[in-house]
C-alpha positions as CSV (number, residue, x, y, z in Angstrom):
1,M,262.8,-123.4,-15.0
2,S,264.2,-123.2,-11.4
3,T,264.7,-119.6,-11.9
4,N,260.7,-119.4,-12.8
5,R,259.8,-121.4,-9.6
6,E,261.9,-119.1,-7.4
7,Q,260.4,-116.0,-8.8
8,S,256.9,-117.4,-8.5
9,T,257.5,-118.4,-4.5
10,F,259.0,-115.0,-4.0
11,D,255.9,-113.2,-5.7
12,Y,253.6,-115.4,-3.4
13,Q,255.2,-114.8,-0.2
14,S,255.3,-110.9,-0.9
15,N,251.7,-111.0,-1.2
16,L,250.9,-112.7,2.3
17,L,248.8,-111.3,4.5
18,S,249.1,-111.2,8.3
19,R,246.5,-112.6,10.5
20,R,245.5,-109.0,11.6
21,H,245.2,-108.0,7.9
22,L,243.2,-110.8,6.8
23,L,240.7,-110.1,9.6
24,T,240.6,-106.6,8.7
25,K,240.0,-107.4,5.0
26,A,238.2,-110.7,4.6
27,G,234.2,-110.4,4.9
28,C,234.1,-106.7,4.8
29,G,236.1,-106.9,8.2
30,F,233.6,-108.6,10.2
31,G,236.5,-111.0,11.2
32,M,237.9,-108.0,12.9
33,L,234.7,-107.0,14.6
34,G,234.4,-110.7,16.2
35,L,238.1,-110.5,17.3
36,A,237.4,-107.1,19.0
37,G,234.3,-108.7,20.5
38,L,236.1,-111.8,22.1
39,L,239.0,-109.4,23.2
40,Q,236.3,-107.0,25.0
41,D,234.5,-110.1,26.7
42,Q,237.8,-111.0,28.1
43,G,238.5,-107.4,29.3
44,L,241.6,-107.2,26.8
45,L,240.4,-104.5,24.9
46,S,240.3,-101.2,26.5
47,S,238.5,-98.4,24.9
48,A,241.8,-96.7,24.2
49,S,243.6,-99.6,22.7
50,A,240.9,-100.1,20.2
51,E,242.7,-97.6,18.0
52,D,245.4,-100.4,17.4
53,L,242.6,-102.2,15.3
54,G,241.9,-99.2,13.4
55,S,238.4,-98.4,15.1
56,R,239.1,-94.7,15.6
57,A,240.9,-94.1,12.2
58,L,238.0,-92.1,10.8
59,N,237.8,-89.7,14.1
60,P,240.5,-90.1,16.6
61,L,239.1,-87.6,18.9
62,A,235.4,-89.1,19.2
63,P,234.4,-89.4,22.7
64,Q,235.5,-92.9,24.2
65,E,233.7,-95.1,26.9
66,T,235.6,-94.8,30.1
67,H,236.6,-98.1,32.2
68,F,234.3,-97.2,34.9
69,A,232.0,-94.4,36.0
70,A,233.8,-91.3,35.8
71,K,233.7,-88.4,38.6
72,A,235.2,-85.7,36.4
73,K,234.9,-85.2,32.6
74,R,237.6,-82.6,32.1
75,V,240.8,-81.3,33.9
76,I,242.3,-77.5,34.2
77,W,245.6,-77.6,35.3
78,I,247.4,-74.6,36.9
79,F,250.9,-75.5,36.5
80,V,252.9,-73.4,38.9
81,N,256.1,-73.2,36.9
82,G,259.6,-73.0,38.5
83,G,258.7,-74.9,41.6
84,P,256.9,-73.0,44.2
85,S,257.9,-73.1,47.7
86,H,255.5,-75.5,49.8
87,V,256.7,-74.3,53.2
88,D,255.7,-70.8,52.2
89,T,252.4,-71.2,50.4
90,W,250.4,-74.3,51.9
91,D,252.5,-76.6,54.0
92,F,252.6,-74.6,57.2
93,K,255.7,-75.5,59.2
94,P,255.7,-74.1,62.6
95,E,258.9,-75.9,63.7
96,L,260.9,-74.2,61.0
97,E,260.6,-71.0,63.5
98,R,262.3,-73.1,66.0
99,W,264.7,-74.4,63.9
100,N,265.3,-71.0,62.3
101,D,268.8,-69.8,61.7
102,K,270.1,-73.2,62.7
103,S,272.1,-75.8,60.3
104,I,269.9,-78.3,58.2
105,K,272.6,-81.0,59.5
106,E,271.2,-80.7,63.1
107,F,267.9,-81.7,61.8
108,A,269.1,-83.8,58.9
109,P,272.8,-84.9,59.1
110,E,272.4,-86.7,55.7
111,F,272.2,-83.1,53.9
112,T,275.0,-83.1,51.7
113,N,274.0,-79.9,49.4
114,T,273.2,-82.5,46.8
115,T,269.7,-81.3,45.7
116,G,270.6,-77.7,44.7
117,F,272.6,-75.9,42.2
118,F,274.4,-73.0,44.4
119,K,276.4,-75.2,46.9
120,N,278.3,-72.0,48.0
121,A,275.3,-70.3,49.0
122,V,273.5,-72.7,51.2
123,G,272.3,-71.0,54.3
124,N,270.7,-72.1,57.3
125,L,267.2,-73.1,58.0
126,M,264.9,-70.2,57.3
127,K,261.4,-69.6,58.5
128,S,258.7,-68.5,56.2
129,P,258.6,-64.7,55.7
130,F,254.8,-65.1,55.4
131,A,252.1,-65.2,58.1
132,F,249.9,-68.5,58.1
133,T,246.3,-68.4,59.4
134,P,243.5,-70.9,59.7
135,R,241.0,-70.7,56.7
136,G,237.7,-72.4,55.8
137,E,235.5,-74.9,58.3
138,C,238.7,-77.5,57.7
139,G,241.2,-74.8,59.6
140,K,243.6,-75.3,56.9
141,M,246.8,-72.9,57.6
142,V,247.1,-71.1,54.4
143,S,249.9,-68.4,53.6
144,E,248.9,-64.6,53.6
145,I,249.9,-64.3,49.9
146,F,246.8,-66.3,49.0
147,P,243.7,-64.3,50.5
148,K,241.5,-65.2,47.9
149,L,242.1,-69.0,47.2
150,G,242.1,-69.3,51.0
151,E,238.5,-68.9,51.0
152,H,238.3,-72.2,48.9
153,V,240.1,-74.5,50.9
154,D,237.0,-76.5,51.8
155,K,236.9,-77.4,48.0
156,M,240.3,-78.6,48.0
157,A,242.2,-81.6,48.9
158,F,246.0,-81.0,49.7
159,I,248.8,-83.6,48.8
160,H,252.0,-82.5,51.3
161,S,254.1,-85.7,50.5
162,G,254.7,-85.3,46.6
163,H,258.3,-86.4,45.5
164,T,260.2,-86.7,42.3
165,E,263.5,-87.6,41.2
166,S,265.0,-84.6,39.5
167,N,266.2,-81.3,40.8
168,N,266.5,-79.9,37.4
169,H,263.9,-77.7,35.8
170,S,263.6,-79.4,32.4
171,P,263.7,-83.2,33.6
172,A,261.5,-82.2,36.4
173,L,258.9,-80.5,34.0
174,F,259.1,-83.6,31.8
175,A,258.5,-86.0,34.8
176,M,255.5,-83.9,36.0
177,N,253.9,-83.5,32.5
178,C,255.0,-87.1,30.9
179,G,255.5,-89.5,33.8
180,L,259.5,-89.9,33.0
181,P,262.2,-87.4,33.4
182,R,262.9,-87.4,29.6
183,M,261.7,-85.8,26.5
184,G,259.8,-87.8,23.9
185,F,257.0,-89.1,25.9
186,P,253.4,-88.3,25.7
187,C,252.1,-85.8,28.2
188,V,249.3,-86.1,30.7
189,G,247.0,-84.0,28.4
190,S,247.7,-86.4,25.4
191,W,247.2,-89.6,27.3
192,V,243.6,-88.0,28.6
193,T,242.6,-87.4,24.9
194,Y,243.8,-90.7,23.7
195,G,241.9,-92.3,26.3
196,L,238.7,-90.3,26.3
197,G,238.5,-88.4,23.0
198,S,237.0,-84.8,23.2
199,E,233.5,-83.8,23.9
200,S,234.0,-81.2,21.3
201,S,234.1,-81.7,17.3
202,D,234.9,-77.8,16.7
203,L,237.8,-77.3,19.3
204,P,241.0,-79.0,20.1
205,G,240.7,-81.8,22.9
206,F,243.8,-80.4,24.7
207,V,244.7,-76.6,25.1
208,V,247.8,-75.3,26.4
209,M,248.7,-71.4,27.7
210,S,251.9,-70.1,28.7
211,D,253.1,-66.8,30.1
212,P,251.9,-63.9,28.0
213,K,254.1,-61.0,29.7
214,G,257.3,-61.9,27.6
215,R,258.8,-63.9,30.4
216,G,259.3,-67.1,27.9
217,L,258.1,-70.6,27.9
218,P,258.7,-73.4,30.4
219,K,262.0,-75.2,30.1
220,G,261.4,-77.9,27.4
221,H,259.1,-75.6,25.5
222,A,256.6,-77.6,23.7
223,S,257.9,-80.8,24.6
224,N,255.7,-80.3,27.8
225,W,252.5,-80.9,26.0
226,S,253.8,-83.2,23.3
227,S,252.0,-86.2,22.1
228,G,255.2,-88.2,22.0
229,F,254.8,-91.2,20.1
230,L,251.2,-91.0,20.4
231,P,249.5,-89.8,17.2
232,G,250.0,-86.2,16.5
233,V,246.2,-85.4,16.8
234,F,246.6,-85.8,20.7
235,Q,249.2,-83.2,21.4
236,G,248.4,-79.9,22.9
237,T,247.2,-76.7,20.9
238,H,249.2,-74.0,22.1
239,L,247.3,-70.6,22.3
240,S,249.9,-68.0,21.2
241,P,250.5,-65.7,24.6
242,T,250.6,-62.5,22.4
243,G,248.6,-61.3,19.2
244,A,246.3,-63.9,17.7
245,A,245.8,-66.8,19.9
246,I,245.6,-69.0,17.0
247,E,247.5,-68.1,13.7
248,N,246.0,-68.1,10.4
249,L,242.7,-69.2,11.8
250,L,240.1,-66.7,10.3
251,P,239.7,-67.8,6.4
252,V,240.7,-65.3,3.6
253,Q,237.4,-63.6,2.6
254,D,235.4,-64.9,-0.4
255,I,237.5,-68.3,-0.5
256,E,235.4,-70.4,1.9
257,N,233.8,-72.5,-0.6
258,A,237.0,-73.1,-2.5
259,Q,238.6,-74.1,0.7
260,R,235.9,-76.7,1.2
261,N,236.2,-78.1,-2.0
262,Q,240.2,-78.3,-1.6
263,L,239.6,-79.9,1.9
264,D,237.1,-82.5,0.3
265,L,239.4,-83.7,-2.6
266,L,242.3,-83.7,0.1
267,N,240.3,-86.0,2.2
268,R,239.2,-88.2,-0.6
269,L,242.9,-88.7,-1.8
270,N,244.1,-89.3,1.9
271,N,241.3,-92.0,2.7
272,L,241.9,-93.7,-0.6
273,H,245.5,-94.2,0.7
274,K,244.2,-94.8,4.1
275,E,242.1,-97.9,3.2
276,Q,245.2,-99.7,2.1
277,H,247.3,-98.7,5.2
278,L,244.9,-99.0,8.3
279,A,247.8,-99.0,10.6
280,E,249.2,-95.1,9.5
281,A,247.7,-93.4,12.6
282,E,249.7,-90.5,11.5
283,L,247.8,-90.0,8.4
284,A,244.5,-90.1,10.2
285,A,245.7,-87.4,12.6
286,R,246.8,-85.2,9.7
287,I,243.2,-85.6,8.4
288,E,241.7,-84.9,11.3
289,S,243.8,-81.9,11.8
290,F,242.9,-80.5,8.2
291,E,239.3,-80.9,9.2
292,L,239.5,-79.5,12.6
293,A,241.2,-76.5,11.6
294,Y,238.6,-75.8,9.0
295,R,236.0,-76.1,11.9
296,M,237.8,-74.1,14.3
297,Q,237.6,-71.1,12.2
298,S,234.0,-70.5,13.0
299,S,234.1,-72.1,16.6
300,A,237.3,-70.8,18.1
301,P,236.8,-67.0,17.8
302,E,233.7,-67.3,19.7
303,A,235.4,-69.5,22.4
304,L,238.1,-67.1,22.7
305,D,235.7,-64.1,22.9
306,I,236.1,-63.2,26.9
307,D,235.0,-59.6,26.2
308,S,231.6,-60.8,25.6
309,E,231.4,-62.0,29.3
310,P,229.2,-59.8,31.7
311,K,231.2,-57.4,33.7
312,H,230.5,-59.3,37.0
313,I,231.9,-62.2,35.6
314,Q,235.2,-60.5,34.5
315,D,235.6,-58.7,37.8
316,L,235.4,-61.9,39.5
317,Y,238.5,-63.3,37.5
318,G,240.3,-59.9,38.4
319,I,240.2,-58.6,34.6
320,G,241.2,-54.9,34.4
321,D,243.6,-55.4,37.4
322,E,246.8,-54.7,36.1
323,K,248.7,-56.9,38.8
324,C,246.5,-60.1,37.4
325,N,244.8,-59.2,34.3
326,H,246.9,-61.5,32.0
327,F,246.1,-64.6,34.0
328,A,242.7,-63.7,34.5
329,R,242.0,-63.7,31.0
330,Q,243.6,-67.0,30.8
331,C,241.4,-68.6,33.6
332,L,238.3,-67.2,32.1
333,T,239.2,-68.7,28.6
334,A,240.0,-72.0,30.3
335,R,236.3,-71.9,31.6
336,R,234.8,-71.2,28.4
337,M,237.1,-73.7,26.6
338,V,235.8,-76.8,29.0
339,E,232.5,-75.5,29.0
340,R,232.5,-76.0,25.2
341,G,233.9,-79.8,25.4
342,V,237.6,-79.2,25.5
343,R,239.1,-82.1,27.4
344,M,242.1,-80.6,29.0
345,V,243.5,-77.1,29.6
346,Q,246.9,-76.5,31.1
347,I,247.9,-72.9,32.1
348,Y,251.5,-72.0,33.0
349,S,252.1,-69.5,35.6
350,G,255.4,-67.7,35.0
351,G,258.1,-68.0,32.4
352,M,261.6,-69.7,31.8
353,E,263.3,-69.3,35.2
354,N,264.6,-67.7,38.2
355,Q,262.7,-64.2,38.8
356,R,260.6,-64.9,35.6
357,S,258.7,-67.6,37.2
358,W,258.2,-69.3,40.6
359,D,261.9,-70.0,40.8
360,G,262.7,-68.1,43.9
361,H,266.3,-68.6,44.3
362,N,266.5,-64.9,45.3
363,D,264.1,-62.8,47.3
364,I,261.7,-65.7,48.0
365,H,259.5,-62.9,49.8
366,G,259.3,-60.6,46.6
367,N,259.0,-63.7,44.1
368,H,256.3,-65.4,45.6
369,S,254.4,-62.5,46.5
370,Q,254.5,-61.1,42.8
371,F,253.4,-64.7,41.3
372,A,250.9,-65.4,44.0
373,G,249.5,-62.0,43.4
374,E,249.2,-62.8,39.6
375,T,247.4,-66.0,40.2
376,D,245.5,-65.7,43.5
377,T,242.3,-64.0,42.2
378,P,241.9,-65.4,38.8
379,V,242.1,-69.1,40.1
380,A,239.7,-68.2,43.0
381,G,237.3,-66.6,40.5
382,L,237.8,-69.7,38.3
383,L,236.9,-72.1,41.0
384,S,233.8,-69.8,42.1
385,D,232.6,-69.6,38.4
386,L,233.0,-73.4,37.8
387,D,231.1,-73.8,40.9
388,Q,228.3,-71.4,40.3
389,R,227.6,-72.8,36.9
390,G,227.4,-76.5,38.1
391,L,230.8,-77.3,36.4
392,L,233.1,-77.8,39.2
393,K,231.5,-81.3,40.2
394,D,232.7,-82.8,37.0
395,T,235.8,-80.5,36.3
396,L,239.1,-81.6,38.1
397,V,241.3,-78.5,38.9
398,V,244.8,-79.3,39.6
399,W,247.5,-76.7,41.0
400,C,251.1,-78.1,41.1
401,G,254.4,-77.5,39.8
402,E,257.4,-79.5,38.9
403,F,259.2,-79.9,42.4
404,G,259.1,-78.1,46.0
405,R,261.8,-75.9,47.6
406,L,264.3,-76.5,50.4
407,P,263.6,-75.1,53.7
408,V,267.0,-73.6,54.1
409,A,267.9,-70.1,52.7
410,Q,269.9,-69.5,49.7
411,K,272.4,-66.8,50.5
412,A,271.8,-63.3,49.1
413,A,271.2,-59.8,49.8
414,K,267.4,-60.9,49.9
415,P,267.6,-64.7,50.6
416,G,265.5,-67.0,48.6
417,R,265.3,-71.1,48.3
418,D,266.9,-73.7,46.2
419,H,265.3,-76.9,44.3
420,N,263.9,-79.5,46.5
421,P,262.9,-82.6,44.5
422,H,262.3,-84.5,48.1
423,C,259.1,-82.9,48.7
424,F,256.1,-80.7,47.1
425,T,252.6,-79.8,47.7
426,A,249.9,-80.2,45.0
427,W,246.1,-79.5,45.4
428,M,243.1,-80.5,43.7
429,A,239.3,-79.7,43.7
430,G,236.1,-80.5,42.0
431,G,236.0,-83.6,39.8
432,G,235.1,-86.0,42.8
433,I,237.5,-84.8,45.2
434,K,236.9,-84.6,48.9
435,G,237.2,-81.2,49.9
436,G,238.9,-79.9,53.0
437,T,241.0,-82.8,53.3
438,T,244.8,-83.4,53.6
439,Y,246.9,-86.3,52.6
440,G,250.4,-87.1,53.4
441,E,253.0,-85.1,55.4
442,S,256.3,-83.9,55.0
443,D,258.9,-83.8,58.0
444,D,258.9,-81.3,60.5
445,I,260.9,-78.7,58.5
446,G,259.5,-79.6,54.9
447,Y,262.7,-81.1,53.7
448,K,261.3,-84.8,52.7
449,A,258.1,-86.3,52.2
450,A,257.7,-88.5,55.3
451,V,254.1,-89.8,55.7
452,D,251.9,-91.5,52.8
453,K,254.6,-90.4,50.3
454,V,253.3,-89.8,47.0
455,H,255.2,-90.0,43.4
456,I,254.4,-88.4,40.3
457,N,252.9,-91.9,38.9
458,D,250.4,-91.8,42.0
459,L,249.4,-88.3,41.2
460,H,248.9,-89.2,37.6
461,A,247.0,-92.4,38.3
462,T,244.7,-90.6,40.6
463,I,244.0,-87.9,37.9
464,L,243.2,-90.7,35.3
465,H,241.0,-92.7,37.8
466,L,238.7,-89.7,38.3
467,L,238.2,-89.4,34.8
468,G,237.1,-93.1,34.7
469,I,240.1,-94.6,33.4
470,N,242.1,-97.6,34.9
471,H,245.8,-96.2,34.5
472,T,247.2,-99.9,33.9
473,R,244.8,-100.3,30.9
474,L,245.4,-97.0,29.2
475,T,248.5,-98.4,26.9
476,Y,249.8,-97.8,23.6
477,K,252.1,-100.0,21.8
478,Y,255.4,-98.5,20.5
479,N,258.5,-99.9,19.6
480,G,257.3,-103.5,20.5
481,R,256.4,-102.6,24.2
482,R,253.1,-101.3,25.7
483,F,253.6,-97.9,27.2
484,R,251.5,-96.0,29.9
485,L,251.5,-92.7,31.5
486,T,252.3,-94.3,34.9
487,D,255.2,-96.5,33.5
488,V,255.2,-99.5,35.7
489,G,254.2,-97.7,39.2
490,G,251.2,-95.6,40.3
491,E,248.7,-96.0,43.3
492,V,245.5,-94.1,43.2
493,I,245.2,-91.9,46.3
494,Q,241.9,-93.0,47.4
495,P,241.6,-91.0,50.7
496,I,241.3,-87.8,48.7
497,I,238.4,-89.0,46.6
498,S,234.7,-88.3,47.5
């Protein structure tokens, strides 16, 4: 008898429902709707966190309401891979000419060669090899390597006081993309599509393009556009830099009906399982990925067909110019993608490291001349094209790398510059940005951020704010803790917002 009672008790307890499951199942789920309404009324339920209650299970990429009125609807990030030198691009430092060839310790006695990798190659302070001239109505001083982009400075807001924690490419890339200098966390694009969904049902919400000239992927590879612990549907779709942009995209001839029938059967089986396991976000992501792949077979080829663009548009981007044709095609693809509802596009300029990217350890003049030459006309064309189509007003364009470079020379036959996490420059344009403005300052030689310092968390908070997202409310529960892109920091840079 006692054995039967124990068995009966065990069976009863094993079938107990949690309060959340009871609310979900009882009364056709009206209890859960009531709970969601109460949480929303008290400001405890963001559009993004609604996924925790299963409300986005059927369509994880469905457009979501913003926390407040958004100034931007989409983002194009020109990722200047390798770490561009701020003092040779946008952050003009006339004092570097006065201090040229002097020891940095005369200016900063605390300098101990700890921010770079080549301690035996640390030289003296080195002025920029490039001439700077005032551009635009705002008179922004711009390096000669950006003749076309210099025409757009009145659209840009410059941040000259960025800083980060790591001086090594991989963790610095993770930090710039994911908010923390470690792999395993969701990147900006994943957080954006998680919070806002996508405006397109036939294209990915988040697209990534990398170097097509055989110079490799950025350090850390696909972890830079990973969804981390967010559902897989929010990770970036990497367009192959060579060959077909998306492999196996075109359907095999004469099997489209059979393919549709197979997907319908698979969806029915998956949905039967999902009804019993509402918390399995990965299953919903997998179902959506099958459907998205099917829809993309007809929509993606058209979106990627840049050869259909008029010649004057192709010329605007520099298509056909051997120096910049590869990046021009990517920038034009980015415009076609956001025009069709893709939420975020990220384009990496340069490949793995050193002379294959903006990582100018040797010959800073040759290195930056080359990569600026590859990107100047295409990015300027992108800004012009977005503007003339009325898209720039709600498309945020970001130009930024993972860190800056030291104002001292790295000794070589043709000197370069080593990594500098203490200071970098970024600019933004469009999407609610106050053009022709400058925020923050580095010190007189560009060694460290000095005035109105901007951490990566602040940069991310500002991007989310422009998209109508309160960065403190965009959270995801993982391992018992609610995570967010900005970790426990982040302040919106209000002075650059119109």
